[in-house]
Legacy VTK file of the C-alpha trace (Angstrom):
# vtk DataFile Version 3.0
C-alpha trace
ASCII
DATASET POLYDATA
POINTS 395 float
59.298 70.863 154.229
59.671 74.023 156.303
57.069 76.766 156.498
57.761 80.097 154.857
57.787 82.379 157.872
59.731 85.304 156.505
58.943 88.260 154.254
59.168 87.858 150.493
59.765 90.781 148.145
58.216 91.045 144.700
60.596 90.913 141.723
60.249 92.868 138.497
57.539 91.227 136.418
59.024 89.323 133.447
57.791 89.859 129.855
55.566 86.768 129.977
53.269 88.647 132.374
53.380 92.213 131.056
51.353 91.941 127.854
47.899 90.833 128.946
45.519 93.178 130.723
43.932 91.374 133.686
42.810 92.533 137.096
44.642 91.702 140.297
47.782 90.049 138.938
49.796 88.670 141.838
53.533 88.928 142.670
54.763 86.038 140.550
57.941 85.120 142.419
56.198 85.110 145.803
53.547 82.732 144.534
56.287 80.526 143.047
58.039 80.324 146.409
54.866 79.003 148.037
54.114 76.573 145.211
57.681 75.259 145.188
57.762 74.912 148.963
54.385 73.271 149.553
53.981 71.115 146.441
55.796 67.788 146.601
58.460 66.855 144.060
56.671 65.944 140.813
53.497 66.995 142.653
50.253 68.476 141.382
49.225 72.064 142.074
45.669 73.396 141.643
44.400 76.929 141.113
40.574 76.774 140.759
40.324 80.552 140.116
43.311 80.812 137.788
42.517 84.208 136.231
45.522 85.367 134.201
47.100 81.901 134.739
50.132 83.460 136.417
50.213 80.902 139.211
50.148 77.843 136.947
53.031 79.170 134.862
54.960 79.703 138.095
54.190 76.091 138.998
55.764 74.991 135.714
58.816 77.123 136.447
59.030 75.378 139.829
58.990 71.981 138.030
55.487 71.042 139.171
52.394 69.994 137.243
49.401 72.296 137.420
45.638 72.285 137.020
44.105 75.627 136.064
40.355 76.143 136.125
38.356 79.332 135.805
34.822 80.259 134.816
36.321 82.892 132.524
37.202 81.449 129.070
39.902 84.101 128.787
42.054 81.977 131.129
41.981 79.099 128.657
42.799 81.430 125.777
45.867 82.841 127.571
47.136 79.343 128.419
46.719 78.234 124.810
48.571 81.260 123.442
51.473 80.907 125.870
51.814 77.192 125.241
51.921 77.332 121.449
55.172 77.346 119.441
56.095 80.844 118.307
57.688 81.574 114.937
58.855 85.169 115.247
59.439 85.691 111.525
56.085 84.216 110.589
54.359 86.390 113.181
56.137 89.521 111.979
55.211 88.807 108.360
51.546 88.237 109.246
51.297 91.425 111.340
52.965 93.540 108.662
50.598 92.137 106.048
47.590 93.149 108.160
49.067 96.593 108.835
49.687 97.148 105.117
46.175 96.030 104.168
44.518 98.432 106.584
46.893 101.311 105.837
45.871 101.109 102.176
42.161 100.981 102.954
40.306 104.068 101.689
38.240 104.491 104.857
41.376 104.360 106.992
43.196 106.880 104.791
40.232 109.249 104.945
39.535 109.133 108.683
43.009 108.656 110.174
45.002 111.143 108.144
45.066 114.919 108.421
46.704 117.874 106.727
50.270 118.265 107.958
50.904 121.302 110.122
54.618 121.102 109.305
54.720 120.357 105.599
52.656 119.802 102.478
51.768 116.136 102.808
49.057 114.562 104.923
50.107 112.835 108.149
48.740 109.995 110.245
46.584 110.742 113.269
47.708 109.067 116.501
44.695 110.095 118.580
41.670 112.335 118.798
40.801 114.028 122.091
37.242 114.886 123.016
35.556 116.858 125.771
31.781 116.706 126.209
31.347 115.578 122.619
33.601 118.264 121.120
36.847 117.448 119.350
39.469 119.757 120.878
42.887 118.284 120.041
44.550 115.711 117.823
47.878 113.920 118.030
49.769 113.698 114.741
52.725 111.586 113.653
55.107 113.563 111.493
56.167 111.848 108.287
59.544 110.198 108.739
62.247 111.615 106.514
63.493 109.260 103.767
66.652 107.240 104.365
66.682 107.781 108.110
66.259 105.359 110.997
65.102 108.053 113.381
61.641 107.472 114.805
58.852 109.706 113.607
58.114 112.720 115.762
54.678 113.276 117.218
53.046 116.584 117.959
49.702 117.977 119.124
47.489 120.350 117.173
44.051 121.838 117.256
41.691 120.135 114.808
41.030 121.939 111.546
37.642 122.158 109.857
38.321 119.025 107.833
39.114 117.035 111.003
35.894 118.208 112.603
33.822 117.505 109.497
35.191 113.962 109.178
34.592 113.268 112.860
31.019 114.495 112.535
30.391 112.333 109.468
31.928 109.051 110.640
28.535 107.733 111.803
27.825 107.173 108.100
30.687 104.700 107.657
29.405 101.361 106.385
31.163 98.360 107.928
31.162 95.242 105.695
32.997 93.104 108.271
31.646 91.294 111.329
31.684 93.034 114.693
29.848 92.328 117.991
26.481 93.972 117.375
24.581 92.971 120.510
23.034 94.432 123.634
24.921 94.776 126.874
23.782 92.123 129.372
21.521 93.135 132.214
23.997 93.716 135.011
24.931 96.408 137.550
28.151 96.791 135.528
26.204 98.629 132.828
24.322 101.486 134.437
21.784 103.676 132.652
24.205 106.609 132.876
26.963 104.537 131.285
24.729 103.385 128.428
23.620 106.946 127.751
27.181 108.286 127.862
28.540 105.556 125.588
25.879 106.174 122.959
23.273 103.492 123.553
22.654 99.938 124.653
24.826 98.142 122.139
28.257 96.617 122.638
29.505 98.185 119.395
29.021 101.643 120.915
32.162 101.136 123.000
34.117 102.371 119.969
33.753 105.275 117.585
32.501 104.234 114.177
35.858 104.741 112.458
37.706 102.704 115.088
35.060 99.988 114.900
35.661 99.837 111.160
39.417 99.448 111.629
39.041 96.852 114.404
36.559 94.782 112.420
38.859 94.839 109.393
41.861 93.743 111.479
39.723 90.957 112.976
38.574 89.904 109.501
42.162 89.692 108.278
43.233 87.665 111.332
40.457 85.126 110.852
41.707 84.467 107.308
44.972 83.049 108.718
45.016 79.234 108.446
47.757 78.466 111.003
45.813 78.146 114.284
48.773 78.894 116.567
49.627 82.006 114.561
45.972 83.034 114.470
45.714 82.895 118.276
48.910 84.906 118.655
47.477 87.567 116.345
44.219 87.505 118.294
46.251 87.975 121.461
47.576 91.224 120.011
44.075 92.149 118.885
42.426 91.767 122.289
45.225 93.806 123.878
44.205 96.530 121.443
40.453 96.530 122.056
40.144 98.174 125.471
42.699 100.896 124.684
40.616 102.079 121.717
37.257 102.406 123.471
35.405 105.558 124.435
36.266 104.596 128.021
39.874 105.713 127.514
40.661 109.086 129.053
43.452 111.561 128.106
46.200 111.785 130.686
46.656 115.066 132.494
49.331 117.454 131.214
51.546 116.844 134.244
51.941 113.182 133.231
53.809 114.265 130.075
52.270 111.367 128.126
50.211 113.131 125.496
49.950 110.170 123.121
48.982 107.301 125.424
46.013 106.347 127.513
44.879 103.523 129.760
41.815 101.721 130.954
42.957 101.168 134.502
39.741 100.836 136.476
37.966 97.523 136.996
34.662 98.948 135.816
32.833 100.167 132.732
33.237 103.928 132.884
32.463 106.805 130.568
33.852 110.258 131.244
33.234 113.574 129.511
36.875 113.632 128.416
37.716 110.840 125.978
40.786 109.815 124.030
40.155 108.076 120.725
43.309 106.143 119.985
44.171 105.056 116.431
43.306 101.347 116.597
45.800 100.321 113.916
48.674 102.021 115.717
47.649 100.427 118.995
47.495 97.010 117.288
51.034 97.522 115.978
52.265 98.406 119.471
50.420 95.436 120.962
52.221 93.092 118.576
55.745 94.566 118.578
57.906 96.194 121.234
57.647 96.335 125.014
54.666 94.630 126.679
53.720 93.098 123.331
52.871 89.672 121.968
56.365 89.441 120.521
58.136 90.149 123.823
55.688 88.095 125.883
55.493 84.889 123.839
59.201 84.984 122.946
59.938 84.895 126.676
57.972 81.733 127.502
60.624 79.068 126.914
63.398 81.236 128.314
61.429 81.954 131.498
59.737 78.593 132.061
62.530 76.421 130.716
60.193 74.703 128.250
57.005 75.064 126.282
54.230 73.675 128.515
52.347 70.602 127.331
48.648 71.296 127.850
45.488 69.202 128.137
42.056 70.787 127.823
39.023 69.480 129.689
35.368 70.309 129.181
31.897 69.158 130.175
31.939 66.571 127.377
35.542 65.514 127.957
36.225 65.555 131.696
39.341 63.343 131.737
38.848 63.023 135.483
41.470 60.353 136.056
44.094 61.720 133.658
46.951 62.822 135.920
49.921 62.375 133.608
51.035 63.411 130.147
50.628 67.148 130.745
52.250 70.136 132.371
48.989 72.096 132.566
45.506 70.631 132.650
43.027 73.438 132.118
39.454 74.306 131.247
36.548 76.696 131.644
35.178 74.992 134.735
32.691 76.087 137.392
34.118 75.595 140.896
30.829 73.915 141.892
31.597 70.999 139.550
35.324 70.708 140.149
35.168 67.174 141.588
33.849 65.956 138.241
37.295 66.725 136.783
39.717 65.823 139.583
39.903 62.502 141.449
39.962 62.539 145.245
43.324 62.854 147.022
45.124 63.842 143.819
46.092 67.435 144.644
49.199 68.223 146.677
48.729 71.966 147.096
46.006 74.517 146.403
46.612 78.231 146.345
44.236 80.672 144.714
42.843 84.172 144.758
39.060 83.843 144.491
36.678 86.678 143.552
35.623 88.733 146.538
31.862 89.083 146.727
31.500 90.722 143.337
34.119 93.398 144.023
35.418 92.807 140.482
32.930 91.702 137.815
35.432 89.570 135.924
33.126 88.120 133.268
31.370 91.412 132.585
34.731 93.151 132.183
36.111 90.387 129.980
33.233 90.747 127.538
35.220 93.477 125.856
37.485 90.653 124.611
35.249 87.582 124.768
32.528 89.028 122.531
35.099 89.009 119.728
36.820 85.758 120.667
33.573 83.771 120.787
33.001 84.625 117.120
36.331 82.961 116.388
35.496 79.925 118.529
32.286 79.278 120.478
34.248 77.735 123.368
35.108 81.288 124.464
31.428 82.076 125.063
31.147 82.991 128.772
28.397 81.651 131.018
27.358 84.867 132.726
24.682 83.106 134.754
27.238 80.904 136.489
29.232 83.766 137.986
28.328 84.126 141.667
28.381 87.598 143.128
27.203 88.921 146.468
25.454 92.262 146.553
25.103 94.062 149.841
21.514 94.790 150.835
20.560 98.450 150.930
LINES 1 396
395 0 1 2 3 4 5 6 7 8 9 10 11 12 13 14 15 16 17 18 19 20 21 22 23 24 25 26 27 28 29 30 31 32 33 34 35 36 37 38 39 40 41 42 43 44 45 46 47 48 49 50 51 52 53 54 55 56 57 58 59 60 61 62 63 64 65 66 67 68 69 70 71 72 73 74 75 76 77 78 79 80 81 82 83 84 85 86 87 88 89 90 91 92 93 94 95 96 97 98 99 100 101 102 103 104 105 106 107 108 109 110 111 112 113 114 115 116 117 118 119 120 121 122 123 124 125 126 127 128 129 130 131 132 133 134 135 136 137 138 139 140 141 142 143 144 145 146 147 148 149 150 151 152 153 154 155 156 157 158 159 160 161 162 163 164 165 166 167 168 169 170 171 172 173 174 175 176 177 178 179 180 181 182 183 184 185 186 187 188 189 190 191 192 193 194 195 196 197 198 199 200 201 202 203 204 205 206 207 208 209 210 211 212 213 214 215 216 217 218 219 220 221 222 223 224 225 226 227 228 229 230 231 232 233 234 235 236 237 238 239 240 241 242 243 244 245 246 247 248 249 250 251 252 253 254 255 256 257 258 259 260 261 262 263 264 265 266 267 268 269 270 271 272 273 274 275 276 277 278 279 280 281 282 283 284 285 286 287 288 289 290 291 292 293 294 295 296 297 298 299 300 301 302 303 304 305 306 307 308 309 310 311 312 313 314 315 316 317 318 319 320 321 322 323 324 325 326 327 328 329 330 331 332 333 334 335 336 337 338 339 340 341 342 343 344 345 346 347 348 349 350 351 352 353 354 355 356 357 358 359 360 361 362 363 364 365 366 367 368 369 370 371 372 373 374 375 376 377 378 379 380 381 382 383 384 385 386 387 388 389 390 391 392 393 394
């Protein structure tokens, strides 16, 4: 074994890593070089702060076994999604069924359609743009002409009186489906200014009422699916949708020439005067199909890794401490302080990780935007916020 004492250059990130939003993703091929070089043949690699699980998938690609632990249950969810068999046709059918159900919902048709500025029919709204609580612009998708494969055109328009009236009345929408109706935890992540800007101390205030309705209906339809692998793949698309539809999303500046897209790029809960209210159903469709989607990501797993990883889950009640065979990835939502309860001594060949840096990124707080939905699906995705150790500088 020779040391790596030369510069390594990051490759283009493959589809397996482009779908999921997570902070601080590392250069995959560089990590693989280190894992391949310093882990013995048929050896065991450990990442105790696995995060997006990038490193353990690179270990599999390098023909090693891996152990992936993280206090964030999202890590376990990602591993489970990536390691499940994917039936593309079944997934497509399920997504299209959900899309059709919501598209035909009366609330959706009322609040996400507007009078066409280019014809006589109503057209679907892509986004609403706000500034200091005032609706100032909407993005519209022009109806596609019959018998043509050309994509629908999108255009911007000022809101008409009907658009404004519907936006002002959406607080009255009744939501018959479950959604996370709970207080934000007490944490520096949620300042008084943020809570005031977002509309109050309730997690549901992250979304406008009409988007919360659409999201809760999509979630309801997903939970009706009986195939657990398919259900998780649909949930994967759903959680990729959530953050892009919040009030935290900001319109891009005109110079960016991206009038119909937004991002939530900062590792913090923010709330600006300018907001972009994306159509949650359209975002869900894009999260499931196309570039940086569930379809492209999960379809790439076997091609990229060479196989579908065999996984073994551990937990407080099922530690499997001495189990060191029969898996490609051994994983769990594990506190680093208890790691020796799950791994026997002298069993690890190589450890490489990227631990949290003194609370610089509040991973669990940030992940609540996804976990507060996922834990309703399965309680094992409930995060232990008290276990996260952060260091705050004294004033």
